[in-house]
DOTI-339615 format. One record per residue (C-alpha): residue in three letters; x, y, z. Coordinates in Angstrom, 2 decimals. Each point is the difference from the previous one (the first is absolute). Layout:
N
@type->ALA, X->X, Y->Y, Z->Z
...
% end
This chain:
265
@type->MET, X->69.90, Y->1.90, Z->12.80
@type->SER, X->-2.40, Y->2.04, Z->2.02
@type->SER, X->-1.66, Y->-3.11, Z->1.37
@type->VAL, X->3.25, Y->-0.98, Z->1.70
@type->LEU, X->1.51, Y->3.37, Z->0.86
@type->ARG, X->-2.97, Y->1.68, Z->1.64
@type->PRO, X->0.59, Y->1.02, Z->3.67
@type->ILE, X->-1.16, Y->-2.62, Z->2.48
@type->THR, X->0.37, Y->-0.69, Z->3.69
@type->ALA, X->1.33, Y->-3.16, Z->1.55
@type->ASP, X->-3.39, Y->-0.98, Z->1.40
@type->ALA, X->-1.52, Y->0.12, Z->-3.50
@type->TYR, X->1.78, Y->-3.19, Z->-1.05
@type->ARG, X->-1.94, Y->-3.25, Z->0.01
@type->PRO, X->1.96, Y->-3.24, Z->0.48
@type->ILE, X->-0.61, Y->-2.58, Z->-2.74
@type->SER, X->2.71, Y->-2.50, Z->0.93
@type->SER, X->2.79, Y->-0.42, Z->2.53
@type->HIS, X->2.38, Y->1.98, Z->-2.22
@type->LEU, X->-2.18, Y->2.43, Z->-1.94
@type->ALA, X->-2.36, Y->2.84, Z->0.86
@type->ILE, X->-1.68, Y->2.33, Z->-2.47
@type->THR, X->-2.34, Y->2.93, Z->0.00
@type->PRO, X->-1.37, Y->0.04, Z->-3.60
@type->PRO, X->-3.48, Y->-1.60, Z->-0.18
@type->VAL, X->-0.12, Y->-3.07, Z->-2.23
@type->SER, X->-2.96, Y->-0.83, Z->-2.28
@type->VAL, X->-0.45, Y->-3.50, Z->-1.41
@type->VAL, X->-1.98, Y->-0.30, Z->-3.24
@type->ILE, X->-1.66, Y->-3.35, Z->-0.72
@type->PRO, X->-1.88, Y->-0.39, Z->-3.31
@type->ALA, X->-2.51, Y->-2.82, Z->0.34
@type->MET, X->-2.79, Y->-1.70, Z->-1.92
@type->ASN, X->-1.66, Y->-3.07, Z->1.52
@type->GLU, X->2.86, Y->-0.62, Z->2.45
@type->ALA, X->-2.06, Y->-0.62, Z->3.16
@type->GLU, X->1.67, Y->-3.37, Z->0.64
@type->ASN, X->3.51, Y->1.42, Z->-0.37
@type->LEU, X->-0.32, Y->3.19, Z->2.01
@type->PRO, X->0.38, Y->-1.68, Z->3.43
@type->TYR, X->3.46, Y->-1.18, Z->-1.08
@type->VAL, X->0.88, Y->3.43, Z->-1.36
@type->PHE, X->-1.13, Y->2.02, Z->3.01
@type->LYS, X->1.50, Y->-2.27, Z->2.67
@type->THR, X->3.53, Y->0.84, Z->-1.18
@type->LEU, X->-0.50, Y->3.78, Z->-0.20
@type->PRO, X->1.88, Y->1.86, Z->2.77
@type->ASP, X->-2.21, Y->1.70, Z->2.57
@type->TRP, X->1.93, Y->3.28, Z->-0.35
@type->ILE, X->-1.40, Y->0.63, Z->-3.49
@type->HIS, X->-1.82, Y->3.32, Z->-0.23
@type->GLU, X->-2.74, Y->-1.18, Z->-2.34
@type->VAL, X->-1.08, Y->-2.80, Z->-2.30
@type->VAL, X->-1.69, Y->1.02, Z->-3.25
@type->LEU, X->-1.97, Y->-2.84, Z->-1.57
@type->VAL, X->-1.00, Y->0.68, Z->-3.61
@type->ASP, X->-2.96, Y->-2.24, Z->-0.77
@type->GLY, X->-0.42, Y->-0.92, Z->-3.65
@type->ASN, X->-3.76, Y->-0.66, Z->0.22
@type->SER, X->0.35, Y->-3.23, Z->1.93
@type->THR, X->-2.95, Y->-2.41, Z->0.05
@type->ASP, X->1.16, Y->-1.77, Z->3.17
@type->ASP, X->0.54, Y->1.35, Z->3.53
@type->THR, X->3.32, Y->1.71, Z->-0.71
@type->VAL, X->-1.01, Y->3.35, Z->1.50
@type->GLU, X->-1.74, Y->-1.46, Z->3.05
@type->VAL, X->2.94, Y->-2.29, Z->0.75
@type->ALA, X->2.47, Y->2.88, Z->-0.30
@type->ARG, X->-2.01, Y->2.15, Z->2.41
@type->GLY, X->-0.18, Y->-2.85, Z->2.48
@type->LEU, X->3.73, Y->-0.64, Z->-0.16
@type->TRP, X->1.22, Y->3.61, Z->0.12
@type->PRO, X->-2.33, Y->2.45, Z->1.74
@type->GLY, X->0.35, Y->3.37, Z->-1.68
@type->VAL, X->1.04, Y->-1.42, Z->-3.37
@type->LYS, X->-0.62, Y->2.58, Z->-2.73
@type->VAL, X->-2.09, Y->-1.67, Z->-2.71
@type->VAL, X->0.01, Y->1.63, Z->-3.43
@type->GLU, X->-2.29, Y->-1.25, Z->-2.75
@type->GLN, X->1.82, Y->-0.34, Z->-3.33
@type->GLN, X->-1.80, Y->1.73, Z->-2.85
@type->GLY, X->2.18, Y->-1.31, Z->-2.82
@type->LYS, X->1.52, Y->-3.41, Z->-0.71
@type->GLY, X->3.44, Y->-1.57, Z->0.32
@type->LYS, X->2.75, Y->-0.16, Z->2.60
@type->GLY, X->1.62, Y->3.22, Z->-1.18
@type->ASP, X->-3.25, Y->1.89, Z->0.31
@type->ALA, X->-0.55, Y->-1.46, Z->3.48
@type->LEU, X->3.47, Y->1.00, Z->1.20
@type->ILE, X->-0.29, Y->3.54, Z->-1.36
@type->THR, X->-3.38, Y->0.30, Z->1.74
@type->GLY, X->1.56, Y->-1.24, Z->3.24
@type->PHE, X->2.98, Y->2.35, Z->-0.23
@type->GLU, X->-2.35, Y->2.97, Z->-0.33
@type->ALA, X->-1.81, Y->-1.06, Z->3.18
@type->CYS, X->3.14, Y->-0.32, Z->2.13
@type->SER, X->0.79, Y->2.52, Z->2.73
@type->GLY, X->3.35, Y->-1.48, Z->1.07
@type->ASP, X->3.43, Y->1.34, Z->-0.94
@type->ILE, X->1.10, Y->-3.52, Z->-0.99
@type->ILE, X->-2.08, Y->-2.27, Z->-2.25
@type->VAL, X->0.41, Y->-3.78, Z->-0.14
@type->MET, X->-1.51, Y->-2.17, Z->-2.76
@type->VAL, X->-1.18, Y->-3.44, Z->1.15
@type->ASP, X->-1.91, Y->-2.65, Z->-1.98
@type->ALA, X->-3.17, Y->-1.51, Z->1.48
@type->ASP, X->0.68, Y->-3.62, Z->-0.92
@type->GLY, X->2.17, Y->-0.88, Z->3.00
@type->SER, X->3.22, Y->-0.17, Z->-2.02
@type->ALA, X->1.69, Y->2.87, Z->1.88
@type->ASP, X->1.27, Y->-0.09, Z->3.57
@type->GLY, X->-0.96, Y->3.20, Z->1.80
@type->ASN, X->2.84, Y->-0.52, Z->2.45
@type->GLU, X->2.34, Y->1.11, Z->-2.78
@type->ILE, X->-1.47, Y->3.51, Z->0.05
@type->VAL, X->2.49, Y->1.01, Z->2.69
@type->SER, X->2.84, Y->-0.58, Z->-2.50
@type->TYR, X->-1.67, Y->2.19, Z->-2.60
@type->VAL, X->-0.68, Y->2.80, Z->2.48
@type->SER, X->3.54, Y->-0.24, Z->1.39
@type->ALA, X->1.41, Y->0.53, Z->-3.51
@type->LEU, X->-2.19, Y->3.05, Z->-0.56
@type->VAL, X->0.75, Y->1.73, Z->3.30
@type->SER, X->3.68, Y->-0.70, Z->-0.65
@type->GLY, X->-0.04, Y->2.05, Z->-3.18
@type->ALA, X->-1.59, Y->-1.95, Z->-2.86
@type->ASP, X->-2.90, Y->1.46, Z->-1.98
@type->PHE, X->-1.30, Y->-3.35, Z->-1.23
@type->ALA, X->0.38, Y->-3.40, Z->1.71
@type->LYS, X->-0.41, Y->-2.66, Z->-2.66
@type->GLY, X->-0.75, Y->-3.59, Z->0.95
@type->SER, X->2.06, Y->-2.62, Z->-1.78
@type->ARG, X->-0.49, Y->-3.76, Z->-0.04
@type->PHE, X->3.40, Y->-0.46, Z->-1.62
@type->ALA, X->2.19, Y->2.18, Z->2.20
@type->ASN, X->2.17, Y->-1.89, Z->2.46
@type->GLY, X->-2.36, Y->-1.13, Z->2.78
@type->GLY, X->-3.16, Y->0.13, Z->-2.12
@type->GLY, X->-1.95, Y->-2.85, Z->-1.56
@type->THR, X->-3.24, Y->-1.15, Z->-1.58
@type->ASP, X->-2.31, Y->-3.01, Z->0.31
@type->ASP, X->-2.29, Y->1.20, Z->-2.77
@type->MET, X->1.82, Y->0.40, Z->-3.29
@type->THR, X->-0.09, Y->-2.37, Z->-2.95
@type->PRO, X->3.12, Y->-0.41, Z->-2.18
@type->ILE, X->-1.57, Y->2.01, Z->-2.82
@type->ARG, X->-0.93, Y->2.86, Z->2.34
@type->LYS, X->3.49, Y->-0.04, Z->1.50
@type->LEU, X->1.56, Y->0.14, Z->-3.47
@type->GLY, X->-2.32, Y->2.78, Z->-1.08
@type->ASN, X->0.68, Y->2.05, Z->3.12
@type->TRP, X->3.74, Y->-0.38, Z->-0.50
@type->ALA, X->-0.20, Y->1.01, Z->-3.66
@type->LEU, X->-2.17, Y->3.05, Z->0.66
@type->CYS, X->2.15, Y->1.01, Z->2.96
@type->THR, X->3.11, Y->-0.23, Z->-2.19
@type->VAL, X->-1.60, Y->2.26, Z->-2.62
@type->VAL, X->-0.96, Y->2.62, Z->2.61
@type->ASN, X->3.49, Y->-0.04, Z->1.52
@type->LYS, X->1.61, Y->0.45, Z->-3.39
@type->LYS, X->-2.37, Y->2.62, Z->-1.37
@type->PHE, X->-0.45, Y->2.12, Z->3.13
@type->GLY, X->3.28, Y->-0.45, Z->1.85
@type->ALA, X->-1.51, Y->-1.86, Z->2.97
@type->ARG, X->1.49, Y->-2.94, Z->1.88
@type->TYR, X->-3.14, Y->-1.81, Z->1.08
@type->THR, X->0.03, Y->-3.70, Z->0.88
@type->ASP, X->-3.80, Y->-0.30, Z->-0.24
@type->LEU, X->-2.50, Y->1.93, Z->-2.10
@type->CYS, X->-3.54, Y->-1.38, Z->0.23
@type->TYR, X->-0.55, Y->-0.09, Z->3.76
@type->GLY, X->-2.67, Y->1.93, Z->1.84
@type->TYR, X->1.41, Y->0.25, Z->3.52
@type->ASN, X->1.53, Y->3.48, Z->0.14
@type->ALA, X->0.03, Y->3.12, Z->2.19
@type->PHE, X->0.75, Y->3.66, Z->-0.60
@type->TRP, X->-0.31, Y->3.51, Z->1.36
@type->ARG, X->-3.32, Y->1.51, Z->-1.00
@type->HIS, X->1.71, Y->2.98, Z->-1.68
@type->CYS, X->1.38, Y->-2.38, Z->-2.65
@type->LEU, X->-3.47, Y->-0.17, Z->-1.57
@type->ASP, X->0.44, Y->3.57, Z->-1.22
@type->LYS, X->3.05, Y->-1.08, Z->-1.99
@type->ILE, X->-1.18, Y->-3.24, Z->-1.60
@type->ASP, X->-3.54, Y->0.95, Z->-1.14
@type->LEU, X->-1.60, Y->-3.45, Z->-0.25
@type->ASP, X->-2.47, Y->-0.59, Z->-2.83
@type->CYS, X->-0.57, Y->-3.70, Z->-0.72
@type->THR, X->-2.66, Y->-2.41, Z->1.21
@type->GLY, X->1.34, Y->-3.57, Z->-0.14
@type->PHE, X->2.67, Y->-2.23, Z->1.54
@type->GLU, X->2.62, Y->1.99, Z->-1.91
@type->ILE, X->-0.34, Y->2.75, Z->2.64
@type->GLU, X->2.95, Y->-1.50, Z->1.89
@type->THR, X->2.29, Y->0.24, Z->-3.02
@type->LEU, X->-1.15, Y->3.54, Z->-0.73
@type->ILE, X->0.80, Y->1.05, Z->3.57
@type->ASN, X->3.46, Y->-1.56, Z->-0.19
@type->ILE, X->0.81, Y->1.72, Z->-3.29
@type->ARG, X->-1.26, Y->3.42, Z->0.97
@type->VAL, X->1.84, Y->-0.14, Z->3.31
@type->VAL, X->3.19, Y->-0.42, Z->-2.01
@type->LYS, X->-0.91, Y->2.75, Z->-2.45
@type->ALA, X->-0.76, Y->2.37, Z->2.88
@type->GLY, X->3.46, Y->-0.57, Z->1.50
@type->LEU, X->-1.38, Y->-1.29, Z->3.31
@type->LYS, X->2.15, Y->-1.96, Z->2.43
@type->VAL, X->-0.99, Y->-3.68, Z->0.03
@type->GLN, X->0.87, Y->-2.75, Z->2.45
@type->GLU, X->-0.89, Y->-3.61, Z->-0.74
@type->ILE, X->-1.44, Y->-2.00, Z->2.88
@type->PRO, X->0.33, Y->-3.82, Z->0.01
@type->SER, X->-3.53, Y->-1.38, Z->0.17
@type->HIS, X->-1.54, Y->-3.47, Z->0.01
@type->GLU, X->-3.11, Y->-0.59, Z->-2.11
@type->TYR, X->-2.28, Y->-2.76, Z->1.28
@type->LEU, X->-2.66, Y->-1.95, Z->-1.85
@type->ARG, X->-3.45, Y->1.52, Z->-0.34
@type->ILE, X->-1.98, Y->-1.63, Z->2.80
@type->HIS, X->-3.51, Y->-0.15, Z->-1.48
@type->GLY, X->-1.41, Y->0.62, Z->-3.46
@type->ALA, X->1.64, Y->0.40, Z->-3.39
@type->SER, X->2.18, Y->2.83, Z->-1.22
@type->ASN, X->-1.16, Y->2.25, Z->-2.84
@type->LEU, X->3.60, Y->0.24, Z->-1.23
@type->ARG, X->0.64, Y->-1.44, Z->-3.47
@type->ALA, X->3.68, Y->-0.34, Z->-0.86
@type->VAL, X->-0.11, Y->0.63, Z->-3.75
@type->ARG, X->-2.78, Y->2.59, Z->-0.04
@type->ASP, X->1.36, Y->2.03, Z->2.88
@type->GLY, X->3.59, Y->-0.44, Z->-1.17
@type->LEU, X->-0.92, Y->1.65, Z->-3.28
@type->ARG, X->-1.70, Y->2.84, Z->1.85
@type->VAL, X->3.15, Y->0.53, Z->2.05
@type->LEU, X->2.11, Y->0.02, Z->-3.16
@type->ARG, X->-2.26, Y->2.62, Z->-1.56
@type->VAL, X->0.45, Y->2.20, Z->3.07
@type->ILE, X->3.78, Y->-0.35, Z->-0.25
@type->LEU, X->0.02, Y->0.93, Z->-3.69
@type->LYS, X->-2.35, Y->2.92, Z->0.54
@type->GLU, X->2.07, Y->1.39, Z->2.87
@type->ARG, X->3.21, Y->-0.38, Z->-1.99
@type->SER, X->-1.48, Y->1.80, Z->-3.01
@type->ASN, X->-0.83, Y->3.00, Z->2.16
@type->ARG, X->3.60, Y->1.17, Z->0.10
@type->ARG, X->-0.83, Y->3.46, Z->1.23
@type->ASP, X->-0.58, Y->-1.39, Z->3.48
@type->LEU, X->3.57, Y->-1.22, Z->0.09
@type->ARG, X->1.69, Y->3.25, Z->-1.00
@type->GLY, X->1.50, Y->2.06, Z->2.76
@type->ARG, X->-0.66, Y->-2.63, Z->2.66
@type->SER, X->2.57, Y->-2.11, Z->1.76
@type->HIS, X->-0.68, Y->-3.70, Z->0.25
@type->SER, X->-1.24, Y->-1.22, Z->3.35
@type->ARG, X->2.47, Y->-1.58, Z->2.37
@type->VAL, X->-0.91, Y->-3.58, Z->0.83
@type->LEU, X->1.37, Y->-1.40, Z->3.23
@type->SER, X->0.92, Y->-3.65, Z->-0.31
@type->ALA, X->-1.85, Y->-1.96, Z->2.65
@type->SER, X->2.72, Y->-2.62, Z->0.07
@type->ARG, X->3.06, Y->2.27, Z->0.15
@type->GLY, X->-1.32, Y->3.35, Z->1.24
@type->GLU, X->1.60, Y->1.80, Z->-2.94
@type->VAL, X->-1.32, Y->3.07, Z->-1.76
@type->SER, X->-0.18, Y->-0.06, Z->-3.79
% end
């Protein structure tokens, strides 16, 4: 990957922990709509070595934008023109200038301190670092039994139909090299964006490493996620991607690194 192999000097590295230093700039994309109360919890866990934060505002009627600017001077605010989480993320990706892009929800459910694990996986050779609540070391405080069952069933279908070995499917905390966007060509607007990314990463033959992640409860407000409605949308994405067999021909399946055993599949 050119992002990793480009010539650099020793003084170009920036330390991000006691055992890791990187040079690629990291962009964090946060889609938000009326999340002013949650943003303080989101921003306080973001590492200070991040290159930029891109906040995609979905026409908030509260102080989301003002709060973000107060918490992170220099935050790049992008006004969303369309609707839906997928549309917001695609808008945010287009606005990023970093070599590495990290997806973080605005509800306070993600711990920004985990970003170092995602970045470490990428600079170590992965193309896509996929958060997993069900890998060894991960967990969730915010999943009902029906959502857990649905996630497991949909994940099983994707693994069987596309040759993946995912332990989690519908989770939005992920990171990847920016060049991956050229290979996965995102084109959906809703919550199913996460599933679409996971499937097209596999179809593109990209190297994936799962990262154990803990999902916390939304701090304020109510989620727009609806288990049955959005589950059906995810299923439609899976069926549509499977029916487009031409994308699978001539491509090797992606290699997924097990987060619990460090194996390549």
